[in-house]
VOMAR-926976 format. One line per 8 residues: number of its first residue (from 1); their letters; for each residue x, y, z of C-alpha. Coordinates in Angstrom, 3 decimals, padded with zeros to 6 digits. Layout:
! VOMAR-926976
NUM) a) X Y Z  ...
***
This chain:
! VOMAR-926976
1) mpllvprs) -010.042 000.769 -020.905  -008.726 002.344 -017.583  -005.154 002.183 -016.731  -004.284 -000.228 -014.050  -001.745 000.620 -011.808  -000.556 -001.743 -009.183  -000.977 -001.458 -005.697  002.421 -001.055 -004.281
9) lfqailld) 003.161 001.537 -007.165  -000.287 003.558 -006.317  001.050 003.457 -002.677  004.750 004.540 -003.402  003.156 007.274 -005.769  000.705 008.488 -002.650  003.743 008.352 -000.509  006.105 010.534 -002.567
17) acpetsrh) 003.919 012.759 -004.399  001.002 013.473 -001.490  002.786 013.576 001.742  000.555 016.051 002.846  -002.301 012.990 002.203  -000.052 010.860 004.334  000.464 013.338 007.123  -003.287 014.304 007.423
25) lnalldqg) -003.914 010.732 007.279  -002.093 009.983 010.159  -003.011 013.616 012.102  -006.673 012.191 011.784  -006.008 008.977 012.945  -004.313 010.600 016.053  -007.617 012.549 016.756  -009.374 009.568 016.721
33) vglraiar) -011.186 009.840 013.319  -012.573 006.717 012.306  -011.205 004.962 009.306  -014.769 005.633 007.132  -014.527 009.191 008.114  -010.858 009.365 006.953  -011.837 007.890 003.740  -014.653 009.990 002.691
41) qlelarnt) -012.399 013.093 003.780  -009.113 012.254 001.795  -011.416 010.637 -000.978  -009.448 007.468 -000.829  -010.780 003.746 -000.330  -011.244 002.433 003.277  -008.753 -000.748 002.781  -006.226 002.183 001.458
49) vrrfanaa) -006.722 003.948 004.948  -006.840 000.616 006.803  -003.454 -000.439 005.370  -001.933 003.210 005.841  -003.340 003.293 009.780  -001.652 -000.372 010.188  001.941 000.129 008.633  004.790 001.034 010.843
57) sadellvg) 006.532 002.568 008.355  006.135 003.762 004.626  008.799 000.919 003.812  006.044 -001.646 005.183  003.246 -000.235 002.616  005.563 -000.499 -000.565  006.311 -004.819 000.216  003.830 -006.989 -000.731
65) rwagrasi) 001.784 -009.173 000.888  003.102 -012.267 -000.168  007.011 -011.103 -000.241  009.177 -013.758 000.981  006.635 -016.482 001.051  007.795 -019.757 -000.797  006.498 -020.366 -004.685  005.749 -023.955 -005.975
73) ldpykpyl) 007.849 -022.552 -008.697  010.721 -021.804 -006.653  012.592 -025.386 -007.238  012.111 -024.313 -011.241  013.236 -020.832 -011.370  016.733 -021.185 -012.130  015.852 -023.378 -015.379  012.737 -020.660 -015.788
81) hqr) 015.572 -017.662 -015.755  017.789 -019.829 -018.431  015.386 -019.413 -021.093
***
């Protein structure tokens, strides 16, 4: 069974362990290279390249998509944390 890594952890690892990959990606974007071509060249998923391209900062990549959104469990969380 393959090891599944959470998406935010993967991007944190990519940013921390491979800053040259992140710099290379930004350089290619600045040159006007398309997302598909960048994904092929860096061997990343196209959606990963898109997220990096759309992110204003590294912190934006590490925040989950649904962060700050209310949950239907919110009224019950204090009770659940007590248990």
